[in-house]
C-alpha positions in Angstrom: 115.8 195.8 85.6 113.0 193.4 84.8 109.8 194.6 83.1 106.9 192.2 83.5 103.8 192.3 81.3 100.8 190.2 80.5 100.7 188.5 77.1 98.0 187.9 74.6 98.2 185.4 71.7 100.8 187.4 69.9 104.5 186.6 70.7 105.4 190.3 70.5 104.2 193.3 72.4 105.0 196.9 72.1 105.7 198.7 75.4 106.2 202.5 75.2 107.5 202.1 71.7 109.9 199.3 72.6 109.3 195.9 71.0 109.2 193.1 73.7 109.5 189.4 73.1 108.6 186.4 75.2 111.3 184.6 77.1 111.8 180.8 77.1 111.5 180.6 80.9 108.6 178.2 81.4 108.3 179.0 85.1 107.0 182.5 84.2 103.3 182.8 83.4 104.0 186.3 82.1 106.3 187.6 79.5 109.5 189.2 80.8 112.1 191.2 78.8 115.2 193.0 79.8 115.7 195.5 77.1 119.0 197.4 76.9 117.2 200.6 76.1 115.2 200.3 79.4 118.2 199.7 81.6 118.6 203.5 81.9 115.8 203.3 84.5 117.9 201.2 86.8 119.2 204.4 88.5 115.6 205.0 89.9 115.3 201.6 91.6 117.0 200.1 94.6 117.5 196.5 95.4 114.4 195.2 97.3 115.6 194.1 100.7 113.2 193.1 103.4 113.9 195.2 106.4 115.0 193.3 109.5 113.8 196.0 111.8 110.3 197.4 112.2 108.3 200.3 113.7 106.4 199.6 116.9 103.8 201.8 118.6 102.9 201.4 122.2 99.8 203.4 123.3 97.8 203.5 126.5 96.9 205.4 129.6 99.6 207.1 131.8 101.8 204.6 133.7 100.5 201.5 132.1 103.7 200.2 130.7 105.0 201.8 127.5 108.5 203.1 128.2 109.5 199.9 129.9 108.9 197.5 126.9 110.5 200.1 124.6 113.7 199.7 126.6 113.7 195.9 126.0 114.5 196.5 122.3 118.0 195.9 120.9 120.9 198.0 122.1 122.2 200.6 121.8 118.9 202.5 122.6 118.5 206.2 121.9 115.5 207.9 123.4 113.9 211.2 122.6 112.3 211.8 126.0 109.8 214.6 126.1 108.3 213.4 129.4 111.5 213.5 131.4 110.7 210.1 132.9 112.9 207.7 131.0 115.9 208.2 133.2 113.9 206.7 136.2 112.9 203.7 134.2 116.5 203.1 133.1 117.9 203.6 136.6 115.4 201.2 138.2 115.3 198.5 135.6 118.0 198.8 132.9 121.0 200.4 134.6 123.5 198.1 132.8 122.0 198.5 129.4 123.3 200.9 126.7 120.5 203.5 126.8 121.2 207.1 125.7 118.5 209.6 126.7 118.0 213.0 124.9 115.7 215.5 126.7 114.8 218.1 124.1 112.1 220.1 125.9 113.2 223.7 126.2 111.9 226.3 128.7 111.7 230.0 128.2 114.4 232.1 129.7 112.2 235.1 130.0 108.6 235.7 130.9 106.4 236.6 127.9 103.2 238.4 128.8 101.8 237.8 125.3 102.3 234.0 125.7 102.5 232.7 129.2 103.3 229.1 128.2 106.5 228.3 130.1 107.6 225.9 127.4 109.5 227.1 124.3 107.8 224.9 121.7 109.6 226.5 118.8 113.1 225.7 120.2 112.0 222.3 121.3 111.0 221.3 117.8 114.3 222.8 116.5 116.2 220.6 118.9 114.2 217.5 117.9 114.6 218.3 114.2 118.4 218.7 114.5 118.7 215.5 116.5 116.6 213.5 113.9 118.7 214.8 111.0 122.0 214.1 112.8 120.9 210.6 113.9 119.6 209.7 110.4 122.9 210.8 108.8 124.9 208.8 111.3 122.8 205.7 110.4 123.1 206.3 106.7 126.9 206.7 107.0 126.9 203.4 108.9 128.4 205.0 112.0 125.4 203.5 113.8 124.8 200.0 112.5 122.2 198.7 114.9 120.0 199.6 117.8 116.7 201.3 118.6 115.4 204.8 118.5 112.5 205.5 120.9 110.2 208.5 120.6 108.7 209.0 124.0 106.2 210.4 123.3 104.5 211.0 120.0 101.7 212.7 121.9 104.0 215.4 123.1 105.8 215.7 119.7 102.5 216.4 118.0 101.6 219.0 120.7 104.9 220.8 120.3 104.6 220.7 116.5 101.1 222.2 116.6 102.4 225.0 118.9 105.4 225.5 116.5 102.9 225.7 113.6 100.8 228.3 115.2 103.9 230.4 116.0 105.0 230.2 112.4 101.6 230.9 111.0 100.9 233.8 113.4 103.9 235.6 111.7 102.0 235.5 108.4 98.7 237.0 107.4 96.0 236.7 104.7 92.9 238.7 103.9 91.3 237.7 107.2 94.4 238.7 109.2 96.8 236.5 111.0 96.7 232.9 109.9 96.9 231.6 113.5 96.3 232.8 117.0 99.4 232.3 119.1 97.4 232.4 122.4 94.5 230.1 121.7 96.4 227.9 119.2 93.7 228.3 116.6 94.7 227.9 113.0 92.2 230.0 111.0 91.9 227.8 107.8 91.9 224.1 107.3 94.4 224.6 104.4 97.0 225.9 106.8 97.0 222.7 108.9 99.3 221.3 106.2 102.1 223.2 107.9 102.2 221.2 111.2 101.1 218.0 109.4 104.0 218.4 106.9 106.5 218.9 109.7 105.2 215.9 111.6 105.3 213.7 108.5 108.9 214.8 107.7 110.2 214.0 111.2 108.5 210.6 111.7 108.9 209.7 108.0 112.6 210.1 108.2 112.7 207.8 111.2 110.6 205.1 109.5 113.1 205.1 106.6 115.8 203.9 109.0 114.4 200.4 109.5 116.0 199.3 106.2 119.3 200.0 107.9 118.5 197.7 110.8 117.4 200.4 113.2 114.2 199.6 115.3 111.9 202.5 115.8 109.6 202.7 118.8 106.8 205.2 119.3 104.9 205.7 122.5 101.6 207.6 122.8 99.0 208.3 125.4 95.4 207.1 125.0 92.3 209.1 124.2 88.9 208.3 125.8 86.6 206.1 123.7 84.8 208.5 121.3 81.0 208.9 121.5 80.3 207.1 118.2 81.9 203.9 119.4 80.1 204.0 122.8 76.7 204.8 121.2 77.0 202.2 118.5 78.9 199.6 120.6 81.6 199.5 118.0 85.4 199.3 118.3 86.8 202.8 117.7 89.3 203.5 115.0 92.9 203.5 116.2 93.4 207.0 115.1 90.6 208.1 117.4 92.0 206.5 120.6 95.7 207.2 120.1 96.5 210.7 121.2 98.9 211.7 118.4 98.8 212.9 114.9 96.3 210.8 112.9 98.8 209.2 110.6 100.9 207.7 113.4 99.1 204.3 113.3 99.8 204.2 109.5 103.5 204.6 110.2 103.7 201.6 112.6 104.2 198.0 111.6 103.2 196.8 115.1 100.6 198.5 117.4 100.2 197.4 121.0 97.8 198.8 123.5 99.2 198.8 127.0 96.6 198.2 129.8 96.6 197.6 133.5 94.5 194.7 134.9 94.0 193.3 138.4 95.0 189.7 138.7 94.7 187.8 142.0 94.8 191.1 144.0 97.8 192.4 142.0 97.7 195.1 139.4 99.7 193.9 136.3 100.7 195.3 132.9 99.2 193.6 129.9 99.3 194.2 126.2 96.6 193.9 123.5 98.1 193.4 120.0 96.3 195.6 117.5 98.5 195.2 114.5 101.3 192.7 113.8 103.2 193.3 110.5 100.3 192.2 108.4 99.9 188.9 110.3 96.7 187.7 112.1 96.4 189.4 115.4 96.4 187.1 118.5 93.3 187.4 120.7 95.0 186.8 124.1 96.5 189.5 126.2 100.3 189.3 126.8 101.6 190.0 130.3 104.8 192.1 130.5 105.2 192.6 126.8 108.8 192.8 125.6 110.9 192.8 122.4 111.5 189.0 122.8 107.8 188.3 123.2 107.0 190.4 120.2 109.5 188.4 118.1 108.0 185.1 119.4 104.5 186.3 118.5 105.6 187.1 115.0 107.1 183.6 114.6 104.0 181.9 116.0 101.5 183.8 113.8 103.7 183.3 110.7 103.8 179.6 111.3 100.0 179.5 111.6 99.7 181.3 108.2 102.3 179.0 106.6 100.3 175.9 107.7 97.2 177.1 106.0 
């Protein structure tokens, strides 16, 4: 473990009671010491390895090209499909590709007069949670060494988690009564929103941690209409306001791509607007039929531009 500190005129510095001395390494503009008494902290640190994989978020209106580019990522591909549409995209376009589709949405087996929703959100989230835990453990045990996990879609995941949260909170009460209304979906206090938010963070946070093992993560989400403040002030809306998902989803993604349809020479085609590119400058031009290979090429091109400056 290396501890790096700034030096003054003195050749010694005391750091938490440990006397540090300058090294003779002229390449360092700061003093560095490896003290035997501080090596006990090594157990808290891991080797810093730049992840080879990354998290990509595709968002846009329905049927504008989100699932298709997700299936162009490295194999094997595992899809949590809440929309029950991935099987068609695979059959028509990627029939010979190793794509595994998990459909977690559960329906109720009996009619409930107190809650006429035909979906069983609670069991659905249980199924998704079990899958994420099992998948993450398979990756950590190196039984899955490469590939891509697709969440299609984050919009539905957040909807089911909110329903799950209201069900759990409706079982509990405070001075004002039940902490949530299972029919309207209302959560009575802002404080209790931490329950669904925590569940969402745990699920997607676990998945993001897998990129260091070489697993690509792809999120898809539907698009919200442009909020009033952006229309009235003629401003670009914040991503969290136009992506129909939990507000932290854009933060979890390294690359964010907006999928749009445009008419070109009498034909409607799918294009991509790059909103975020791993900290690199974002290209202005739209990309037709975005894919994993085109994303990799964009990263290389933008990195070369940065390196030349």
